[in-house]
C-alpha positions as CSV (number, residue, x, y, z in Angstrom):
1,X,-1.7,18.5,-2.0
2,X,-1.8,21.8,-2.8
3,X,1.0,22.4,0.4
4,X,-1.5,20.5,2.5
5,X,-1.7,17.3,4.6
6,X,-4.5,14.9,3.0
7,X,-5.4,11.8,4.7
8,X,-5.8,9.4,1.6
9,X,-6.9,5.9,3.8
10,X,-7.2,4.8,7.7
11,X,-6.0,1.6,8.7
12,X,-9.4,0.0,9.8
13,X,-9.2,0.0,13.7
14,X,-5.8,1.7,13.8
15,X,-5.3,5.2,16.0
16,X,-6.6,7.4,13.0
17,X,-9.7,5.9,12.9
18,X,-10.2,5.7,16.3
19,X,-9.8,9.1,16.8
20,X,-12.1,10.2,14.4
21,X,-9.6,11.6,11.8
22,X,-11.4,10.8,8.0
23,X,-10.8,10.7,4.5
24,X,-10.1,13.9,3.1
25,X,-9.2,16.0,6.3
26,X,-6.4,18.2,5.8
27,X,-3.7,18.5,8.8
28,X,-3.8,22.7,9.8
29,X,-1.3,21.9,12.9
30,X,0.6,18.7,14.2
31,X,1.4,18.6,18.2
32,X,0.7,22.7,17.7
33,X,3.3,23.0,14.6
34,X,1.6,24.6,11.9
35,X,1.5,21.7,9.1
36,X,0.7,23.9,6.4
37,X,3.6,23.1,4.2
38,X,5.5,21.1,6.4
39,X,7.6,18.0,4.6
40,X,6.3,14.5,4.7
41,X,9.2,13.4,6.6
42,X,8.8,16.5,9.1
43,X,5.4,14.8,9.9
44,X,6.0,12.0,10.0
45,X,9.0,12.9,12.9
46,X,6.5,14.2,15.2
47,X,3.4,11.9,14.9
48,X,6.2,8.7,16.2
49,X,6.9,8.7,19.3
50,X,6.5,6.2,22.5
51,X,3.9,3.8,22.6
52,X,1.0,4.9,24.5
53,X,1.7,8.7,24.8
54,X,-0.5,10.8,22.6
55,X,0.0,13.4,20.2
56,X,-2.9,16.4,19.2
57,X,-3.4,17.3,16.0
58,X,-5.8,20.1,14.4
59,X,-7.5,19.3,11.0
60,X,-9.9,21.2,8.3
61,X,-12.7,19.0,7.7
62,X,-15.0,20.2,4.2
63,X,-18.5,21.3,5.6
64,X,-17.6,21.4,8.7
65,X,-16.7,25.4,9.8
66,X,-14.1,25.7,12.7
67,X,-11.2,23.6,13.0
68,X,-11.4,20.1,14.3
69,X,-9.3,18.9,17.4
70,X,-8.1,15.2,18.0
71,X,-5.9,13.1,20.1
72,X,-4.3,10.2,18.8
73,X,-2.3,7.7,21.3
74,X,0.4,6.2,19.4
75,X,1.1,2.1,19.5
76,X,2.2,-0.6,17.1
77,X,-0.4,-1.2,14.3
78,X,-0.5,-4.8,12.7
79,X,-2.3,-5.3,9.7
80,X,-3.1,-8.0,8.0
81,X,-1.3,-7.1,4.9
82,X,-3.3,-10.2,1.9
83,X,-7.0,-10.9,1.9
84,X,-7.8,-13.4,0.0
85,X,-11.2,-14.7,-1.5
86,X,-12.0,-17.2,-4.5
87,X,-14.8,-16.2,-7.0
88,X,-17.1,-18.9,-8.8
89,X,-15.2,-18.6,-12.1
90,X,-12.1,-19.7,-10.3
91,X,-10.5,-16.5,-10.1
92,X,-8.3,-15.4,-7.1
93,X,-9.2,-12.3,-5.9
94,X,-6.2,-10.8,-3.8
95,X,-6.5,-7.6,-1.9
96,X,-3.5,-5.8,-1.2
97,X,-3.6,-3.5,1.9
98,X,0.3,-2.6,2.4
99,X,3.6,-3.3,1.3
100,X,4.9,-4.8,4.6
101,X,7.2,-6.9,5.7
102,X,5.2,-10.0,5.6
103,X,3.5,-8.8,2.6
104,X,5.1,-11.1,0.0
105,X,5.0,-13.7,2.4
106,X,0.9,-13.4,3.3
107,X,0.8,-13.1,-0.8
108,X,2.5,-16.6,-1.5
109,X,0.4,-18.5,0.9
110,X,-2.9,-16.9,-0.4
111,X,-1.5,-18.2,-4.0
112,X,-0.5,-21.7,-2.6
113,X,-3.7,-21.9,-0.8
114,X,-6.2,-20.8,-3.6
115,X,-4.1,-23.9,-6.0
116,X,-4.8,-26.3,-3.0
117,X,-8.3,-25.4,-2.7
118,X,-8.6,-25.2,-7.1
119,X,-6.7,-28.3,-8.0
120,X,-9.9,-31.1,-8.3
121,X,-11.8,-28.3,-10.2
122,X,-8.9,-27.5,-13.1
123,X,-6.6,-25.0,-11.1
124,X,-6.7,-20.9,-10.7
125,X,-8.0,-19.5,-13.7
126,X,-6.9,-15.9,-13.5
127,X,-6.1,-13.2,-10.4
128,X,-7.2,-10.4,-9.5
129,X,-4.8,-7.8,-7.9
130,X,-6.7,-4.9,-5.8
131,X,-4.4,-2.4,-5.1
132,X,-7.2,0.5,-4.7
133,X,-6.5,3.0,-1.6
134,X,-2.8,0.9,-1.2
135,X,-0.5,3.6,0.9
136,X,2.7,1.5,-0.7
137,X,5.3,0.7,1.8
138,X,8.6,-1.2,1.8
139,X,10.6,-1.4,-1.7
140,X,11.6,-4.6,-1.4
141,X,7.8,-6.5,-0.7
142,X,7.1,-4.1,-4.0
143,X,10.0,-5.4,-6.1
144,X,9.0,-9.4,-4.7
145,X,5.6,-9.4,-5.2
146,X,5.8,-8.2,-9.1
147,X,8.7,-10.8,-9.5
148,X,6.0,-13.7,-8.4
149,X,4.4,-12.9,-11.2
150,X,7.7,-11.7,-14.0
151,X,10.2,-13.7,-15.0
152,X,11.6,-11.7,-16.5
153,X,12.9,-7.8,-17.3
154,X,13.2,-4.7,-15.0
155,X,10.7,-4.5,-12.6
156,X,11.8,-1.1,-11.5
157,X,15.0,1.0,-11.7
158,X,16.2,4.6,-10.4
159,X,18.4,6.9,-12.5
160,X,20.7,10.1,-11.6
161,X,20.0,13.1,-13.5
162,X,22.5,12.1,-16.2
163,X,20.4,9.2,-16.6
164,X,23.0,7.1,-15.2
165,X,21.6,3.8,-13.4
166,X,22.3,3.9,-10.1
167,X,19.8,0.6,-8.9
168,X,17.6,-1.6,-10.5
169,X,15.9,-4.6,-9.7
170,X,14.8,-7.3,-11.9
171,X,12.8,-10.3,-12.3
172,X,13.9,-14.2,-11.8
173,X,12.3,-17.1,-13.9
174,X,13.1,-19.2,-10.7
175,X,9.1,-19.4,-8.6
176,X,7.4,-17.4,-10.9
177,X,4.1,-18.1,-11.2
178,X,2.3,-19.5,-14.1
179,X,1.2,-17.2,-17.0
180,X,-2.4,-16.7,-15.4
181,X,-3.8,-13.7,-16.7
182,X,-4.1,-11.0,-14.4
183,X,-6.0,-8.0,-13.7
184,X,-4.7,-4.8,-11.2
185,X,-7.3,-2.9,-9.9
186,X,-5.9,0.9,-8.5
187,X,-7.7,3.6,-8.0
188,X,-6.6,7.3,-6.5
189,X,-5.8,6.2,-3.5
190,X,-3.4,4.0,-4.5
191,X,0.5,5.3,-4.2
192,X,4.1,4.6,-4.4
193,X,4.9,1.2,-4.2
194,X,2.3,0.4,-4.9
195,X,1.8,2.5,-8.1
196,X,5.2,0.2,-9.2
197,X,3.6,-2.9,-8.6
198,X,0.4,-1.6,-10.9
199,X,2.9,-0.6,-13.5
200,X,5.2,-3.1,-14.0
201,X,3.0,-5.7,-16.0
202,X,2.3,-2.9,-18.2
203,X,5.6,-1.9,-19.0
204,X,6.9,-5.2,-19.7
205,X,3.6,-6.3,-21.8
């Protein structure tokens, strides 16, 4: 944002949270390299590295005059992508935290579990899909999650400057969930693949 690499969200229990990084922090430097106007892919390359090694960062924090210097320890991060809760009105609350390899599998398991638990009282009444603070992730998982709720239509496509379609992903009728009422929650931290999922039902409505 305005040339700054801005912390949009934190993974609970991850290295950034453990080191003291906070939402809204702006990176001044990463491993001594100035971060202002640094392309995001470059920042990612510097931050990634051998497990157990450290990466030094300096950040600017609102309300703090001096730069804050922190050291993060690199490690693998395993995140539960989907959290499910049954609501009193037989609606299913699904929080998608990220689009990673397991996202669609976890979502399917959660919906199957909800269907089984609510079968004797009339079944699922609706789905509340929470994409707040979801930074995105794998495009293929965003497409598969969308396909769970859609039976036809284009989910997402990319076009060249001449308007030619370069890639297109469409919904399939097979495996589509019942036509439950669906509410999608987003906020200012919903980004990338999560924005695609949030926008598809509106586009096809």
